[in-house]
C-alpha positions, -999 to +999 in steps of 0.1 A: -193+063-185-231+063-184-249+045-213-269+071-233-282+048-261-286+011-256-295-013-285-307-048-274-313-077-298-322-056-329-332-078-358-343-069-393-348-093-422-356-088-458-365-114-484-335-138-487-313-120-462-311-111-425-296-076-424-293-075-386-293-105-364-298-098-327-275-068-326-267-054-292-243-026-281-244+007-262-230+042-266-220+062-236-223+100-231-193+118-246-181+086-264-170+084-301-181+049-310-171+033-343-194+010-362-172-013-384-180-039-410-175-048-446-201-040-473-233-058-466-225-064-429-256-045-418-243-011-407-267+010-428-297-010-417-287-006-381-283+032-381-315+035-402-333+018-373-317+041-348-327+071-369-363+059-375-360+053-412-365+015-408-385-004-382-369-034-365-386-068-366-376-074-330-354-061-302-356-028-283-337+004-278-334+028-248-324+064-248-315+080-215-328+048-199-363+054-214-378+032-242-369+046-276-386+034-308-388+063-334-415+056-361-398+082-384-367+105-385-386+135-371-393+115-339-357+106-337-347+143-341-371+153-314-356+127-291-321+141-297-308+118-324-293+135-355-276+120-386-252+133-412-255+111-443-228+101-467-246+117-496-255+153-491-291+162-492-288+199-503-303+221-530-276+239-550-298+269-559-308+277-523-287+295-497-271+278-467-298+292-444-326+281-467-312+246-469-308+244-431-344+256-426-357+229-449-342+203-425-358+218-393-393+209-379-401+245-370-374+269-383-372+303-368-374+335-389-346+336-415-328+365-399-327+348-365-317+315-381-288+332-399-275+345-366-278+311-350-259+295-379-231+321-375-229+316-338-229+278-338-205+276-368-180+298-350-184+280-317-175+247-332-148+260-356-168+255-388-172+290-402-201+293-426-218+322-443-256+316-441-262+338-472-240+319-497-255+297-523-248+260-516-239+256-553-210+279-548-196+259-518-167+234-518-175+198-507-159+206-473-182+236-468-212+215-478-203+190-452-203+219-427-239+228-437-250+192-429-232+192-396-245+227-385-280+216-395-276+188-370-260+209-343-288+234-343-310+206-331-288+202-300-284+164-305-274+140-277-265+113-302-249+122-336-246+095-363-220+102-390-217+081-421-184+083-440-180+120-431-144+125-444-148+110-479-148+145-495-124+163-472-088+174-475-064+163-447-066+198-433-105+197-433-104+163-416-083+178-388-110+206-384-138+180-383-121+159-357-115+189-335-152+197-338-162+161-329-139+160-299-155+193-287-189+178-290-179+146-272-164+167-244-198+184-240-214+150-236-227+142-271-224+106-281-211+101-316-217+069-337-190+070-364-191+049-396-160+049-418-139+025-439-108+046-432-094+026-404-065+049-394-092+076-388-110+052-365-078+045-346-072+083-342-107+094-333-127+067-317-129+054-281-146+021-288-156+000-319-183-025-325-176-048-354-204-064-375-200-093-398-230-108-418-254-088-396-240-100-363-218-084-337-185-103-337-162-081-318-159-050-295-126-034-289-106-002-282-095+006-318-064+025-305-051-008-292-054-024-326-036-019-359-056-010-390-048-045-404-062-061-373-094-041-375-098-051-411-092-087-403-119-085-376-143-072-402-138-098-428-128-128-406-097-135-426-062-122-432-061-091-455-039-092-486-018-061-493-020-049-529+014-052-547+030-054-582+064-061-597+071-025-604+084-027-640+093+005-658+064+022-678+065+020-716+057+044-744+031+072-740-005+059-745-028+087-734-019+123-739-040+153-728-028+187-739-043+221-733-077+206-724-104+232-715-140+224-711-170+245-699-190+226-674-226+219-685-237+222-649-242+258-637-227+247-604-201+225-619-164+233-625-150+241-659-117+225-669-088+250-676-058+241-697-052+206-684-022+187-697-007+153-687+006+121-702+001+085-691+024+058-703+018+021-708+019+003-674+016+035-654-009+047-629-015+084-626-033+093-594-053+125-595-064+139-561-088+167-552-117+177-531-151+168-547-164+194-571-131+206-585-137+191-620-134+154-615-166+145-633-158+168-661-123+153-666-136+118-667-163+129-693-136+145-715-114+113-714-143+089-719-159+108-747-191+117-729-181+154-734-164+158-769-135+182-770-112+196-796-097+166-815-060+174-807-066+178-769-069+141-763-046+116-781-043+078-780-009+065-793-005+099-809-038+098-828-063+126-821-095+112-805-110+142-787-140+144-811-149+107-807-180+098-786-180+072-759-190+042-781-161+049-805-137+053-777-148+020-762-141+004-796-105+016-794-102+004-758-106+037-739-129+027-710-142+046-679-159+039-646-176+071-633-182+080-596-220+078-596-228+042-594-265+042-598-277+062-628-244+068-645-222+037-641-253+014-639-290+016-647-307+009-614-337-011-626-318-032-652-303-065-643-265-071-640-267-089-673-283-060-689-258-036-674-230-058-687-245-055-722-247-017-719-209-011-718-194-044-729-213-051-761-185-037-783-154-050-765-169-085-756-187-091-789-221-093-772-239-080-803-238-090-840-255-071-868-280-056-843-288-089-825-279-091-788-263-122-775-279-125-741-263-159-732-229-144-738-238-112-718-250-134-689-218-154-690-197-122-689-218-108-660-212-141-642-175-139-648-174-104-633-194-116-603-171-146-597-138-127-603-146-097-582-166-116-554-198-096-560-223-106-534-256-111-552-279-141-559-271-139-596-268-119-628-305-115-631-308-093-601-313-055-606-284-032-600-302-013-573-306-045-552-269-046-545-252-028-516-231+002-527-198-017-523-209-048-542-222-027-571-189-008-571-171-041-574-193-051-604-188-017-621-150-018-618-148-055-627-169-050-658-144-025-671-112-042-660-122-075-676-126-058-710-088-054-713-087-016-719-056+002-732-067+032-712-089+030-680-100+061-661-119+055-628-134+081-605-135+071-568-129+033-574-133+023-537-157+049-525-179+034-497-161+000-501-149-020-472-112-027-466-112-062-481-131-052-513-109-020-516-078-041-515-091-063-542-101-034-565-067-018-560-050-050-568-070-053-600-059-018-611-023-027-603-026-059-623-041-040-652-011-016-652+013-045-650-003-059-682+004-026-700-028-005-695-025+032-689-046+039-658-059+072-645-073+070-609-093+100-597-098+097-560-103+117-528-087+088-508-051+099-504-040+067-488-053+049-519-035+072-543-002+069-525-006+031-524-011+025-561+001+056-580+033+060-599+028+098-602+004+122-585-013+154-595-040+175-578-071+190-594-083+223-580-109+246-595-106+229-628-068+232-630-043+203-627-010+206-610+021+192-628+023+154-620+050+145-595+064+111-585+041+098-557+069+082-537+081+106-511+052+131-512+040+141-477+004+144-467+010+181-460+023+187-495-006+168-510-031+187-489-017+220-501-017+208-537-054+198-534-061+232-519-047+250-549-011+257-537+013+246-564+048+254-574+068+275-549+044+270-519+046+232-521+084+233-528+088+254-496+069+228-476+091+201-490+122+219-478 
């Protein structure tokens, strides 16, 4: 195959770290090329240089055998390089067509653009109504908006960063069919994902980064997921496990919970009921935007509800705020790392103080014990292998995966009786994900009632005792996780419960 994009010796250094160290690889026309590496390996910096968001210190790139050095993303787009980011950059209050127009250099008149959106979306199997408000779309449909916006630019190179993190199994199949069609037409696709089985299914080649350097290149279809993970981390990967003792008495009981969403484009909770016992992990799956944030807020106390709808050991706690719930050992780790789980410009020590002051005794009579807070932050860093120079560093200075390890570790080490986590391993590499999952299993083994809200079905099936699906603010009846098929789970996540799922099981 003819090389379309060639990267030679790209190097980028920041104070104290070399993000990319003489990175070289090439992508051929019509190739789906995986970029693999653990958190902090340099993947984000590399694709930002390709897309013009970051300028390399040295090295060069060629596109279609001509020199390629985009000074900004608009230059990359004009050259035929497009990127779908992990985090959507869409305005809820605008229509699909208006959002797509904002991302174009010279958008056509709105009526003509609407026709182009319909044509391209139907051609590539991603049906999309250009007149709908983005705020009314599911996460999968929002993903389509981002992809269609790129496809309207007729890209020759398409970069995709964690594109399936918010999709159901059925939506993943649709996306893969689209990407294969694009590849068949000659588009080169650079694909970043921590879901290694997806890499093995979709990609033709893989380049593996470790500590900013290329350490391996392979055909991922000839490797197991474990072998790919071991290439990334340079060591054998431990598989999460626990003894599997029987759960104890009920700890957390949620009954008839309804909660209007404070966000006009959020999802209201409707008559949710479930029980989690001591030593049990309840996995809750669902496509993003179906009430996950609202459910975590209701359990953590950020959104007070009717007293009897949430009980701890039989005692009504629904009216208690988050500080009082932390005092009685009901802890939470929300999905949004920067801004919700951690204050971006505060140090890790200060962020430890924010949520651990009560449980860890870091304050007495209004006086803050900063040496104790620093010691606790250091314990989290050491126990959860958080890659950072020290606890004095700001939260925003950490990579997404390392900040996630800090956030989860900070809650786990406070010995909760109830822990609810939303997307515990989102954007985290295979080694760190395994460590986080093991910490949740160990917590359950010690008697904690754990609620894991996640869009990673493999994760939920690996660690959950029971599984339920959240769809449009309603929760299906929890079922034993063992034996559930991906097809059944996908239907549950899409809103098919009861007889329809039972029919599939037969």
